[in-house]
C-alpha positions in Angstrom: 4.4 1.4 50.2 7.6 0.6 52.1 10.5 3.1 52.6 12.9 1.2 50.3 10.5 1.3 47.4 9.7 5.0 48.1 13.4 6.0 48.1 14.2 4.1 44.9 11.2 5.6 43.2 12.5 9.1 44.1 15.9 8.2 42.7 14.3 7.1 39.4 12.2 10.2 39.2 15.1 12.5 39.8 17.3 10.8 37.2 14.5 10.5 34.6 14.2 14.3 34.8 17.9 14.4 33.9 17.3 12.6 30.6 17.8 9.0 31.8 14.9 8.0 29.6 14.4 6.2 26.3 12.9 9.3 24.6 10.5 7.2 22.5 9.0 3.7 22.3 11.1 2.1 19.5 8.2 0.0 18.3 6.7 3.2 16.8 9.8 3.6 14.7 9.8 0.0 13.6 6.2 0.3 12.7 6.9 3.3 10.6 9.8 1.6 8.8 7.8 -1.5 8.1 5.0 0.6 6.6 7.5 2.4 4.4 8.9 -0.9 3.1 5.4 -2.1 2.4 4.9 1.0 0.2 8.3 0.7 -1.6 8.2 -3.1 -1.9 4.6 -4.3 -1.6 3.3 -7.8 -2.0 1.6 -6.8 -5.2 1.6 -3.7 -7.4 -0.4 -0.7 -6.0 -2.3 1.9 -7.9 -0.7 5.4 -8.0 -3.5 6.9 -5.8 -3.0 4.2 -3.2 0.7 4.9 -3.1 0.1 8.6 -2.7 -2.3 8.1 0.2 0.0 5.6 1.9 2.9 7.9 1.6 1.0 10.8 3.2 0.1 8.6 6.1 3.7 7.5 6.4 4.8 11.1 6.4 2.5 12.0 9.2 3.9 9.1 11.3 7.4 10.2 10.6 6.6 13.8 11.6 5.1 12.6 14.9 8.1 10.4 15.6 10.5 13.4 15.0 8.4 15.7 17.2 8.3 13.1 20.0 12.1 12.5 19.9 13.1 16.1 19.5 11.1 17.5 22.4 13.0 20.8 22.2 12.2 21.3 18.5 9.0 22.8 17.1 6.6 20.8 15.0 7.4 23.1 12.0 11.0 21.9 12.2 9.9 18.3 12.2 7.7 18.9 9.1 10.7 20.6 7.4 12.9 17.5 8.1 10.0 15.3 6.9 9.7 17.1 3.6 13.5 17.0 3.1 13.6 13.2 3.8 10.7 12.3 1.5 12.2 14.4 -1.3 15.1 12.0 -1.1 13.0 8.8 -1.4 13.2 8.6 -5.3 17.0 8.5 -5.1 16.9 6.1 -2.1 14.5 3.8 -4.1 16.9 3.9 -7.1 19.8 3.0 -4.8 17.9 0.1 -3.3 17.0 -1.2 -6.8 20.7 -1.1 -7.8 21.7 -2.9 -4.6 19.2 -5.7 -5.3 20.2 -6.0 -9.0 23.9 -6.2 -8.1 23.1 -9.0 -5.6 21.1 -10.8 -8.3 23.9 -10.4 -10.9 26.7 -11.6 -8.6 25.2 -14.3 -6.3 24.8 -17.7 -8.0 22.3 -18.7 -5.3 19.9 -15.8 -6.1 17.1 -16.7 -8.4 15.0 -13.5 -8.6 14.6 -10.0 -7.2 11.6 -11.1 -5.1 13.9 -13.6 -3.3 16.4 -10.8 -2.5 13.7 -8.4 -1.3 11.9 -11.0 0.9 14.7 -13.0 2.4 18.2 -11.6 2.0 19.4 -10.2 5.4 22.3 -8.3 3.7 19.8 -6.4 1.4 17.6 -5.6 4.4 20.5 -4.2 6.4 21.8 -2.1 3.5 18.4 -0.6 2.8 17.8 0.3 6.5 21.2 1.8 6.5 20.4 3.9 3.4 17.2 5.3 5.1 19.0 5.9 8.4 22.0 7.6 6.6 19.6 10.0 4.8 17.9 10.9 8.0 21.2 11.4 9.8 22.2 14.1 7.3 19.0 16.1 8.1 18.7 15.9 11.9 20.8 15.0 14.9 18.6 12.6 16.9 18.2 9.0 18.0 16.2 7.9 15.0 19.0 6.8 12.6 20.8 4.7 15.3 17.6 3.1 16.4 16.9 2.1 12.8 20.3 0.5 12.2 20.3 -1.2 15.5 16.9 -2.7 14.6 18.5 -4.1 11.4 21.4 -5.3 13.5 19.1 -7.2 15.9 17.4 -8.9 12.9 20.4 -9.7 10.7 23.5 -9.6 12.9 24.9 -6.9 10.6 26.1 -3.7 12.3 26.3 -0.7 10.0 26.7 2.8 11.6 24.2 5.2 10.0 26.9 7.8 9.4 29.2 5.5 7.4 29.5 6.4 3.7 28.6 3.6 1.3 28.5 3.8 -2.5 26.0 2.3 -4.9 25.6 -0.5 -5.4 26.8 -2.4 -2.3 26.6 -6.1 -1.8 26.5 -8.1 1.5 26.5 -11.9 1.1 25.3 -13.9 4.2 26.3 -11.0 6.4 26.2 -12.3 10.0 28.8 -10.6 12.2 29.7 -7.7 9.8 30.7 -4.5 11.5 31.0 -1.2 9.6 32.2 1.7 11.7 31.0 5.3 11.7 33.7 6.9 9.6 34.1 4.1 7.1 34.0 5.1 3.5 33.0 2.4 0.9 33.1 2.9 -2.8 30.9 1.5 -5.6 30.5 -2.2 -6.5 32.0 -3.5 -3.2 31.2 -7.0 -1.9 31.5 -8.0 1.7 31.0 -11.4 3.3 30.1 -12.6 6.8 32.2 -11.7 9.8 34.0 -8.7 8.1 35.1 -5.9 10.4 35.8 -2.4 9.1 36.9 -0.9 12.4 39.2 1.4 14.4 42.8 0.6 15.5 42.0 2.1 18.9 39.0 3.4 20.6 39.2 6.6 22.7 36.5 9.2 23.2 38.9 11.9 22.3 39.0 10.5 18.7 35.3 11.0 18.0 35.9 13.9 15.5 38.6 12.0 13.7 38.5 9.4 10.9 38.9 6.1 12.7 37.8 3.5 10.2 39.1 2.4 6.8 38.4 3.5 3.2 37.5 0.8 0.7 37.6 1.9 -2.9 35.5 0.7 -5.9 35.2 -3.0 -7.0 36.8 -4.5 -3.8 35.8 -7.9 -2.5 36.3 -8.7 1.2 35.9 -12.3 2.1 34.6 -13.9 5.3 36.1 -12.8 8.7 38.6 -10.4 7.3 39.5 -7.5 9.6 40.5 -4.1 8.2 41.4 -1.4 10.8 42.4 2.2 10.9 41.3 5.6 9.6 44.4 6.0 7.4 44.0 2.5 5.9 42.9 2.6 2.2 42.1 -0.5 0.2 42.8 0.2 -3.4 40.3 -0.4 -6.1 39.7 -3.9 -7.5 41.6 -5.5 -4.6 40.6 -8.9 -3.1 40.9 -9.4 0.7 41.0 -13.1 1.5 39.2 -14.7 4.4 40.6 -14.4 8.0 43.1 -11.8 7.0 44.1 -8.8 9.2 44.9 -5.6 7.5 46.1 -2.3 9.1 48.1 -0.8 6.2 47.0 0.7 2.9 47.0 -1.5 -0.2 47.5 -0.5 -3.8 44.8 -1.1 -6.4 44.5 -4.7 -7.6 46.1 -6.1 -4.5 45.4 -9.6 -3.3 45.7 -10.4 0.4 45.6 -14.0 1.6 46.6 -16.1 4.6 50.1 -17.6 4.4 49.3 -20.5 6.8 49.1 -23.8 5.0 46.5 -26.5 5.8 47.8 -30.1 6.2 45.9 -32.6 4.1 46.3 -36.3 5.0 44.8 -39.5 3.6 42.6 -41.0 6.4 43.2 -44.5 5.1 46.9 -44.2 5.7 46.8 -42.6 9.2 44.5 -45.0 11.1 47.1 -45.6 13.8 47.5 -41.9 14.7 45.6 -40.7 17.7 44.8 -37.0 17.1 43.2 -36.7 20.5 46.0 -37.9 22.7 47.5 -35.4 25.2 
């Protein structure tokens, strides 16, 4: 072994002992999540005894993951967090059903619940968020963020696990959506692709402050709209048009739209115009 390799190996070793490590192989977490979804939404109906056995196996995986991530915590604490999380599963399942039904009821392109469960990226991102959010309320560890970033990598939808989102919640298409940590979203809210619910400014000193907007019940936010600021409140039943930029609060039943006008010409009457000349 040459001196250069030896020296770099020493640097890595010293830094890894100062917590410059991943803490866990994320594939274990993804495997656990996939197993949980196969129990909640299986290919075909399972017998009750099958579900009970699968849930017990899933619980054991979850406890092992918590113990591996939280190396400074005892296994009894991991088991306590596991018990608390799985006690929330009935409510989480109900929320997921309400999300899927709301998508089916509002999206004219949706034909059945099975289509939404199998193929809608917005539904997948929401449900991973709901699981991650439940875990984040029970333990301060990497697991919630790893879960939502897995959904982010699969769908292009970035939802912070500590955001507060009501039931039901609808994401249509979804690619490019960003929902920040202190965002509060009410019930029956619909969001389209490219929407950002973000902060007006980003400084580490603001980590304990509300930085992201509040969206009240029955709001629709169309594609590529940007809403910023912790004091910004979008009143209930408002409609935020596509490509708009909002940094101030809006009253209930507001309608925000772009004021720029498109120019429409008849192609048959403008054949002599060269649009590409410089």
